Backbone as CSV, one residue per row, in Angstrom:
resi,resn,N_x,N_y,N_z,CA_x,CA_y,CA_z,C_x,C_y,C_z
1,MET,-6.375,-57.772,-129.507,-7.766,-57.446,-129.366,-7.910,-55.953,-129.492
2,SER,-8.920,-55.526,-130.122,-9.078,-54.098,-130.354,-10.040,-53.505,-129.344
3,ASN,-10.027,-52.158,-129.219,-10.907,-51.446,-128.294,-12.239,-51.114,-128.933
4,GLU,-12.561,-51.740,-130.006,-13.796,-51.440,-130.696,-14.727,-52.614,-130.583
5,LYS,-16.002,-52.315,-130.470,-17.030,-53.347,-130.426,-17.379,-53.760,-131.831
6,ALA,-18.203,-54.757,-131.864,-18.623,-55.243,-133.182,-19.456,-54.214,-133.899
7,ASP,-20.193,-53.353,-133.144,-21.039,-52.355,-133.795,-20.275,-51.084,-134.100
8,GLY,-18.998,-51.029,-133.778,-18.182,-49.898,-134.163,-17.949,-48.892,-133.052
9,GLY,-18.539,-49.041,-131.818,-18.348,-48.112,-130.719,-17.143,-48.479,-129.869
10,PRO,-16.728,-47.607,-128.924,-15.593,-47.919,-128.075,-15.934,-49.031,-127.090
11,ASP,-14.957,-49.762,-126.696,-15.138,-50.863,-125.752,-15.282,-50.309,-124.335
12,LEU,-16.241,-50.796,-123.519,-16.447,-50.332,-122.144,-15.463,-51.013,-121.218
13,LYS,-14.893,-50.245,-120.288,-13.983,-50.821,-119.316,-14.795,-51.368,-118.146
14,LEU,-14.405,-52.499,-117.612,-15.134,-53.102,-116.493,-14.856,-52.369,-115.177
15,ASN,-13.693,-51.835,-114.930,-13.344,-51.104,-113.709,-12.750,-49.757,-114.111
16,PRO,-13.633,-48.749,-114.240,-13.109,-47.467,-114.715,-12.331,-46.703,-113.653
17,GLY,-12.387,-47.113,-112.341,-11.691,-46.396,-111.272,-12.637,-45.428,-110.579
18,ALA,-12.120,-44.707,-109.571,-12.933,-43.766,-108.797,-13.301,-42.568,-109.662
19,PRO,-14.558,-42.085,-109.481,-14.934,-40.910,-110.263,-14.177,-39.678,-109.776
20,VAL,-13.999,-38.760,-110.613,-13.288,-37.529,-110.282,-14.260,-36.635,-109.494
21,ARG,-13.822,-36.208,-108.268,-14.674,-35.338,-107.431,-14.488,-33.898,-107.815
22,ARG,-15.602,-33.188,-107.733,-15.513,-31.751,-107.978,-14.930,-31.084,-106.747
23,GLN,-14.133,-30.109,-106.922,-13.564,-29.380,-105.795,-14.630,-28.443,-105.225
24,ARG,-14.660,-28.371,-103.868,-15.595,-27.436,-103.232,-15.045,-26.037,-103.363
25,SER,-15.972,-25.146,-103.550,-15.523,-23.769,-103.711,-15.271,-23.135,-102.347
26,THR,-14.369,-22.218,-102.286,-14.061,-21.494,-101.057,-15.262,-20.667,-100.628
27,CYS,-15.999,-20.175,-101.554,-17.174,-19.358,-101.254,-18.231,-20.188,-100.513
28,ARG,-18.460,-21.396,-100.967,-19.467,-22.260,-100.330,-19.058,-22.599,-98.901
29,CYS,-17.788,-22.912,-98.663,-17.309,-23.201,-97.309,-17.450,-21.980,-96.407
30,THR,-17.161,-20.811,-96.927,-17.276,-19.581,-96.143,-18.727,-19.307,-95.770
31,VAL,-19.641,-19.512,-96.703,-21.070,-19.294,-96.441,-21.561,-20.272,-95.391
32,CYS,-21.187,-21.547,-95.487,-21.618,-22.543,-94.499,-21.077,-22.213,-93.116
33,THR,-19.825,-21.820,-93.033,-19.233,-21.440,-91.748,-19.944,-20.220,-91.168
34,GLY,-20.240,-19.257,-91.992,-20.968,-18.066,-91.538,-22.356,-18.403,-91.030
35,LEU,-23.050,-19.303,-91.735,-24.390,-19.699,-91.288,-24.339,-20.422,-89.949
36,VAL,-23.349,-21.279,-89.741,-23.200,-21.961,-88.449,-22.924,-20.934,-87.356
37,PHE,-22.071,-19.969,-87.620,-21.753,-18.928,-86.646,-22.988,-18.093,-86.299
38,VAL,-23.744,-17.683,-87.314,-24.970,-16.902,-87.077,-25.985,-17.731,-86.295
39,GLY,-26.082,-19.024,-86.600,-26.999,-19.897,-85.859,-26.623,-20.013,-84.397
40,LEU,-25.315,-20.145,-84.116,-24.872,-20.211,-82.726,-25.122,-18.894,-81.991
41,LEU,-24.914,-17.774,-82.660,-25.227,-16.472,-82.050,-26.713,-16.342,-81.747
42,ALA,-27.556,-16.769,-82.667,-29.004,-16.703,-82.450,-29.413,-17.603,-81.294
43,LEU,-28.813,-18.779,-81.196,-29.113,-19.691,-80.094,-28.703,-19.077,-78.758
44,GLY,-27.516,-18.485,-78.699,-27.077,-17.836,-77.468,-27.961,-16.667,-77.090
45,PHE,-28.374,-15.880,-78.069,-29.273,-14.758,-77.815,-30.623,-15.250,-77.290
46,GLY,-31.142,-16.317,-77.872,-32.408,-16.891,-77.414,-32.320,-17.426,-75.997
47,VAL,-31.194,-18.047,-75.657,-31.009,-18.565,-74.294,-30.965,-17.405,-73.298
48,GLN,-30.267,-16.323,-73.633,-30.195,-15.165,-72.740,-31.574,-14.548,-72.523
49,ILE,-32.353,-14.419,-73.573,-33.701,-13.855,-73.444,-34.586,-14.772,-72.611
50,SER,-34.472,-16.070,-72.816,-35.270,-17.026,-72.040,-34.903,-16.975,-70.561
51,ARG,-33.609,-16.888,-70.256,-33.191,-16.814,-68.854,-33.694,-15.534,-68.201
52,GLY,-33.620,-14.409,-68.921,-34.119,-13.145,-68.378,-35.621,-13.181,-68.151
53,ALA,-36.352,-13.767,-69.088,-37.807,-13.877,-68.926,-38.148,-14.770,-67.744
54,TYR,-37.423,-15.855,-67.562,-37.664,-16.750,-66.429,-37.397,-16.029,-65.116
55,ARG,-36.294,-15.260,-65.042,-35.994,-14.503,-63.824,-37.070,-13.460,-63.545
56,ASP,-37.556,-12.790,-64.583,-38.588,-11.769,-64.387,-39.906,-12.381,-63.929
57,ILE,-40.209,-13.566,-64.400,-41.460,-14.213,-64.005,-41.373,-14.735,-62.573
58,THR,-40.254,-15.353,-62.210,-40.132,-15.939,-60.875,-39.847,-14.915,-59.791
59,ASN,-39.228,-13.795,-60.119,-38.908,-12.772,-59.131,-39.054,-11.396,-59.774
60,PRO,-40.299,-10.920,-59.915,-40.529,-9.712,-60.712,-39.989,-8.417,-60.097
61,HIS,-39.756,-8.372,-58.801,-39.329,-7.119,-58.162,-37.943,-7.249,-57.551
62,ARG,-37.040,-7.976,-58.190,-35.718,-8.216,-57.597,-34.905,-6.937,-57.470
63,GLU,-35.141,-5.946,-58.293,-34.369,-4.703,-58.196,-34.758,-3.893,-56.966
64,LEU,-35.887,-4.211,-56.339,-36.314,-3.479,-55.154,-35.765,-4.067,-53.857
65,TYR,-35.196,-5.267,-53.908,-34.639,-5.882,-52.711,-33.281,-5.280,-52.391
66,TYR,-33.026,-5.132,-51.112,-31.745,-4.598,-50.658,-30.714,-5.717,-50.665
67,GLU,-29.564,-5.495,-51.306,-28.564,-6.538,-51.429,-27.237,-6.188,-50.761
68,GLY,-27.120,-5.044,-50.158,-25.851,-4.640,-49.577,-25.925,-4.495,-48.073
69,THR,-24.918,-3.869,-47.539,-24.890,-3.593,-46.108,-24.663,-2.105,-45.928
70,GLY,-24.887,-1.633,-44.735,-24.640,-0.224,-44.453,-25.927,0.584,-44.459
71,ASP,-25.768,1.898,-44.576,-26.912,2.801,-44.546,-27.665,2.751,-45.867
72,TYR,-28.990,2.757,-45.757,-29.823,2.759,-46.950,-31.179,3.342,-46.593
73,ASP,-31.906,3.742,-47.589,-33.247,4.281,-47.415,-34.215,3.112,-47.283
74,ARG,-34.734,2.886,-46.090,-35.591,1.723,-45.832,-36.890,1.765,-46.631
75,SER,-37.329,2.940,-47.047,-38.575,3.016,-47.808,-38.373,2.647,-49.276
76,ALA,-37.116,2.536,-49.715,-36.843,2.246,-51.127,-36.723,0.758,-51.418
77,VAL,-36.755,-0.087,-50.392,-36.609,-1.524,-50.606,-37.778,-2.267,-49.971
78,ILE,-38.058,-3.437,-50.493,-39.128,-4.279,-49.944,-38.585,-5.020,-48.735
79,GLN,-39.346,-5.018,-47.655,-38.955,-5.728,-46.448,-40.136,-6.550,-45.960
80,PRO,-39.891,-7.742,-45.464,-41.008,-8.542,-44.941,-41.527,-7.941,-43.643
81,LEU,-42.809,-8.104,-43.399,-43.383,-7.610,-42.153,-42.943,-8.462,-40.979
82,ILE,-42.819,-9.767,-41.216,-42.427,-10.697,-40.164,-41.233,-11.491,-40.667
83,GLY,-40.152,-11.503,-39.904,-38.964,-12.260,-40.274,-39.049,-13.696,-39.785
84,GLU,-38.034,-14.485,-40.109,-38.023,-15.895,-39.730,-37.904,-16.077,-38.220
85,LYS,-37.256,-15.159,-37.542,-37.046,-15.305,-36.095,-38.115,-14.599,-35.272
86,ASP,-38.966,-13.829,-35.910,-39.993,-13.085,-35.173,-41.090,-14.022,-34.681
87,ARG,-41.646,-13.672,-33.524,-42.774,-14.416,-32.966,-44.012,-13.514,-33.051
88,PHE,-45.167,-14.130,-33.215,-46.403,-13.358,-33.286,-47.541,-14.184,-32.715
89,ASP,-48.639,-13.497,-32.425,-49.848,-14.131,-31.895,-50.933,-14.085,-32.954
90,ILE,-51.837,-15.038,-32.893,-52.977,-15.075,-33.816,-54.249,-14.943,-32.981
91,TYR,-55.018,-13.911,-33.302,-56.258,-13.624,-32.598,-57.440,-13.943,-33.510
92,THR,-58.570,-14.194,-32.908,-59.793,-14.390,-33.681,-60.898,-13.522,-33.097
93,THR,-61.775,-13.080,-33.973,-62.921,-12.263,-33.567,-64.133,-12.730,-34.356
94,VAL,-65.251,-12.891,-33.658,-66.521,-13.214,-34.303,-67.374,-11.948,-34.229
95,TRP,-67.864,-11.515,-35.394,-68.631,-10.281,-35.488,-70.091,-10.596,-35.755
96,LEU,-70.937,-9.775,-35.215,-72.361,-9.829,-35.508,-72.683,-8.601,-36.346
97,ARG,-73.235,-8.843,-37.529,-73.497,-7.753,-38.452,-75.009,-7.649,-38.685
98,GLY,-75.486,-6.446,-38.704,-76.899,-6.213,-38.961,-77.136,-4.740,-39.245
99,GLN,-78.412,-4.353,-39.191,-78.762,-2.957,-39.408,-79.251,-2.367,-38.105
100,GLY,-78.804,-1.165,-37.875,-79.230,-0.465,-36.672,-80.640,0.100,-36.846
101,PRO,-81.178,0.767,-35.804,-82.536,1.314,-35.857,-82.713,2.367,-36.954
102,ASP,-81.661,3.091,-37.281,-81.774,4.129,-38.302,-81.456,3.603,-39.703
103,GLY,-81.251,2.283,-39.879,-81.036,1.686,-41.189,-79.588,1.593,-41.624
104,THR,-78.653,2.061,-40.790,-77.240,1.966,-41.140,-76.694,0.597,-40.748
105,ALA,-75.650,0.184,-41.429,-75.012,-1.100,-41.111,-74.315,-0.988,-39.764
106,GLU,-74.435,-2.033,-38.986,-73.872,-2.033,-37.647,-73.147,-3.360,-37.412
107,GLU,-71.939,-3.286,-36.857,-71.177,-4.481,-36.536,-70.794,-4.440,-35.075
108,LYS,-70.852,-5.618,-34.455,-70.538,-5.689,-33.035,-69.736,-6.965,-32.783
109,PRO,-68.557,-6.857,-32.155,-67.804,-8.079,-31.848,-68.475,-8.830,-30.700
110,ILE,-68.734,-10.113,-30.901,-69.384,-10.897,-29.838,-68.443,-11.941,-29.246
111,TYR,-67.259,-12.144,-29.861,-66.283,-13.077,-29.305,-64.892,-12.665,-29.767
112,GLN,-63.947,-12.634,-28.836,-62.547,-12.355,-29.143,-61.682,-13.254,-28.272
113,ASP,-60.637,-13.831,-28.894,-59.748,-14.696,-28.121,-58.423,-14.840,-28.864
114,THR,-57.380,-15.156,-28.101,-56.074,-15.444,-28.682,-55.998,-16.945,-28.927
115,LEU,-55.855,-17.350,-30.197,-55.783,-18.776,-30.519,-54.366,-19.313,-30.371
116,PHE,-53.364,-18.566,-30.838,-51.973,-19.012,-30.798,-51.112,-17.901,-30.235
117,LYS,-50.139,-18.273,-29.421,-49.192,-17.300,-28.876,-47.789,-17.729,-29.246
118,SER,-46.949,-16.764,-29.558,-45.531,-16.981,-29.887,-45.340,-17.982,-31.021
119,VAL,-45.988,-17.714,-32.140,-45.894,-18.581,-33.307,-44.768,-18.061,-34.208
120,HIS,-44.008,-18.978,-34.834,-42.999,-18.639,-35.834,-43.559,-18.916,-37.221
121,LEU,-42.967,-18.300,-38.238,-43.372,-18.595,-39.610,-43.038,-20.027,-40.010
122,ARG,-42.009,-20.603,-39.405,-41.622,-21.970,-39.774,-42.518,-23.028,-39.124
123,ASP,-43.404,-22.648,-38.201,-44.349,-23.603,-37.616,-45.366,-23.978,-38.684
124,GLU,-45.354,-25.244,-39.080,-46.196,-25.654,-40.200,-47.582,-26.109,-39.756
125,VAL,-47.642,-27.031,-38.824,-48.927,-27.579,-38.417,-49.142,-27.252,-36.949
126,ILE,-50.032,-26.308,-36.727,-50.417,-25.965,-35.358,-51.926,-26.031,-35.288
127,ARG,-52.408,-26.489,-34.179,-53.863,-26.639,-34.027,-54.306,-25.976,-32.721
128,ALA,-55.548,-25.524,-32.740,-56.132,-24.931,-31.543,-57.634,-25.156,-31.577
129,THR,-58.201,-25.205,-30.414,-59.642,-25.339,-30.293,-60.152,-24.137,-29.518
130,ALA,-61.104,-23.455,-30.093,-61.709,-22.299,-29.431,-63.042,-22.740,-28.839
131,LYS,-63.184,-22.548,-27.541,-64.453,-22.878,-26.891,-65.342,-21.649,-26.995
132,TYR,-66.295,-21.749,-27.877,-67.162,-20.617,-28.156,-68.608,-21.073,-28.041
133,GLN,-69.366,-20.299,-27.327,-70.793,-20.570,-27.221,-71.523,-19.323,-27.697
134,LEU,-72.385,-19.503,-28.663,-73.108,-18.382,-29.239,-73.989,-17.747,-28.170
135,PRO,-73.777,-16.460,-27.875,-74.598,-15.792,-26.851,-75.990,-15.481,-27.417
136,THR,-76.923,-16.346,-27.122,-78.268,-16.207,-27.703,-78.970,-14.947,-27.230
137,GLU,-78.710,-14.505,-25.985,-79.385,-13.278,-25.514,-78.889,-12.060,-26.280
138,THR,-77.601,-12.002,-26.603,-77.067,-10.885,-27.401,-77.643,-10.931,-28.808
139,LEU,-77.718,-12.129,-29.369,-78.242,-12.291,-30.714,-79.728,-11.930,-30.754
140,CYS,-80.494,-12.372,-29.760,-81.930,-12.060,-29.738,-82.167,-10.555,-29.553
141,ALA,-81.369,-9.930,-28.684,-81.515,-8.487,-28.464,-81.171,-7.723,-29.740
142,PHE,-80.187,-8.179,-30.453,-79.804,-7.510,-31.677,-80.881,-7.689,-32.740
143,ILE,-81.474,-8.885,-32.817,-82.529,-9.135,-33.795,-83.768,-8.314,-33.480
144,GLN,-84.094,-8.165,-32.207,-85.277,-7.407,-31.825,-85.126,-5.921,-32.163
145,ASN,-83.897,-5.422,-32.181,-83.673,-4.017,-32.524,-83.798,-3.735,-34.009
146,LEU,-83.900,-4.798,-34.813,-84.034,-4.591,-36.250,-85.354,-4.050,-36.537
């Protein structure tokens, strides 16, 4: 049998085998590796910037806090006015505001009392009732002076 067809062309093979692959160039592999490396560097740089921005937003004055022990300039660092172990009292005052005879603003305290004594910052729910009765004679005298 011949390798020629009836029309005079070469005979086609039914199983020509695996196609021949082109070899990858060294330059292309180097460029791809470089791009992956640059991408990883950019990702790491972005993560560092994001972490720094998050720290600055959540704690904007961290450089002012004292982090060591020993002698230091107390005016150079931020300190809380009341610590966790400190106790304090809560007072209330009711003011009467109006104008005096000469037209100037005048304020007068008409009620003062201590609502809470020896309170800690960790006390979450505390309640108090203030027994207050509006002194109508003081209020009327103040209104009449207007």
